[in-house]
C-alpha positions as CSV (number, residue, x, y, z in Angstrom):
1,M,2.3,-5.8,0.9
2,S,-0.8,-8.1,-0.9
3,L,-0.7,-9.4,-4.7
4,D,-4.2,-6.9,-5.2
5,S,-1.8,-3.8,-3.0
6,L,1.9,-4.7,-5.6
7,I,-0.3,-4.9,-8.9
8,R,-2.2,-1.4,-8.5
9,E,1.1,0.6,-7.2
10,E,3.0,-0.9,-9.9
11,A,0.5,0.0,-12.0
12,S,0.6,3.6,-10.9
13,R,4.1,3.8,-11.1
14,L,4.2,2.7,-14.6
15,G,1.5,5.8,-15.7
16,F,-1.8,3.7,-16.5
17,A,-4.4,5.8,-15.6
18,A,-6.8,3.2,-13.8
19,V,-6.6,-0.7,-12.6
20,G,-9.2,-3.1,-11.5
21,L,-9.2,-6.3,-9.9
22,A,-12.1,-8.6,-11.2
23,S,-12.8,-12.1,-9.9
24,I,-13.1,-14.3,-12.9
25,G,-16.6,-15.4,-14.1
26,P,-19.7,-15.7,-16.4
27,C,-20.1,-12.0,-17.6
28,Q,-23.3,-11.3,-16.7
29,T,-24.3,-8.9,-19.4
30,F,-23.4,-10.8,-22.4
31,D,-27.2,-10.5,-23.4
32,R,-26.9,-6.6,-23.7
33,F,-23.5,-8.0,-25.7
34,K,-24.5,-10.1,-28.4
35,N,-28.0,-7.4,-28.2
36,W,-25.4,-4.8,-29.6
37,L,-23.7,-7.3,-31.9
38,S,-27.0,-8.3,-33.6
39,R,-27.6,-4.5,-34.3
40,G,-24.3,-4.5,-36.2
41,Y,-23.3,-2.2,-33.9
42,A,-20.0,-2.8,-33.9
43,G,-19.8,-1.4,-37.2
44,G,-16.2,-3.2,-38.7
45,L,-15.4,-4.7,-36.0
46,T,-15.9,-8.1,-36.7
47,Y,-13.0,-9.4,-34.6
48,L,-16.2,-9.0,-31.7
49,A,-17.8,-11.1,-33.3
50,R,-15.9,-14.4,-33.7
51,H,-15.7,-16.5,-30.7
52,A,-18.8,-13.6,-29.1
53,D,-19.6,-17.0,-27.0
54,L,-16.4,-17.6,-25.6
55,R,-17.0,-13.9,-24.4
56,A,-19.3,-15.1,-22.1
57,D,-17.1,-16.6,-19.7
58,P,-13.8,-15.9,-19.8
59,R,-13.2,-19.4,-18.1
60,Q,-13.7,-21.1,-21.3
61,I,-9.9,-19.6,-22.4
62,M,-8.3,-20.0,-19.3
63,P,-9.9,-22.5,-16.4
64,E,-7.5,-22.4,-14.4
65,A,-7.2,-18.8,-14.0
66,R,-8.8,-17.2,-10.7
67,S,-9.3,-12.8,-11.5
68,I,-8.4,-10.8,-14.4
69,I,-6.5,-7.7,-14.1
70,V,-8.2,-4.4,-16.3
71,V,-5.3,-2.0,-17.2
72,A,-6.5,1.7,-18.9
73,A,-4.0,4.0,-20.1
74,R,-4.2,7.6,-21.8
75,Y,-3.6,7.7,-25.4
76,P,-1.2,10.0,-26.5
77,A,-2.5,14.0,-27.4
78,E,-1.3,13.7,-31.1
79,A,-3.6,9.5,-31.0
80,Q,-6.5,12.0,-30.6
81,I,-6.3,13.6,-34.4
82,Q,-5.7,10.0,-35.8
83,S,-8.1,8.1,-37.9
84,F,-10.2,5.3,-35.8
85,S,-8.5,3.1,-37.9
86,N,-5.5,4.0,-35.8
87,Y,-7.0,2.6,-32.2
88,G,-6.3,-0.9,-32.8
89,T,-3.3,-0.6,-33.7
90,L,-2.6,1.8,-30.3
91,K,-4.8,-0.5,-28.2
92,H,-2.5,-3.7,-28.5
93,K,1.2,-1.4,-27.6
94,V,-0.8,-1.0,-24.5
95,A,-1.9,-4.4,-24.2
96,F,2.4,-6.2,-25.0
97,R,3.2,-2.8,-22.8
98,F,0.6,-4.5,-20.3
99,A,2.0,-7.8,-20.6
100,R,5.9,-7.6,-20.8
101,E,4.9,-4.7,-17.5
102,F,3.4,-7.6,-15.3
103,A,5.1,-10.0,-16.5
104,W,6.5,-10.5,-12.7
105,I,3.3,-11.8,-12.1
106,R,3.6,-15.3,-13.8
107,R,6.5,-16.2,-11.4
108,P,4.5,-16.3,-7.9
109,C,1.4,-16.7,-9.3
110,W,0.9,-18.8,-12.2
111,N,1.9,-21.7,-14.2
112,G,3.6,-20.1,-17.1
113,N,0.1,-20.0,-18.6
114,G,-0.7,-16.1,-18.4
115,R,-2.2,-14.4,-21.1
116,C,-3.0,-11.2,-22.0
117,V,-5.9,-10.1,-24.4
118,P,-6.5,-6.7,-25.4
119,A,-10.2,-6.2,-25.2
């Protein structure tokens, strides 16, 4: 079974709503992101503008990376009635769960520098 298939199967088994794998390279829609930021659409999410230029190409952060794994998780029903400020906490819980559950990928494929970055 290919690594791609193993990742998809494991994500499904763990209950993630969706999983995607993408080649890493320059972001083709970065100009739209910069425009979105300049219009103030990020509101109080100031972290989006910090180091925004690094988002133009993830290889600037991890030059050795070849692929990106993206998972989607459904938040619990009670999360829908919580304030928006709790979104970051929930998002990080999903990211840390992903990093913990997919740590096995690092062993056969990576040099130990694998990172999980909530986006």
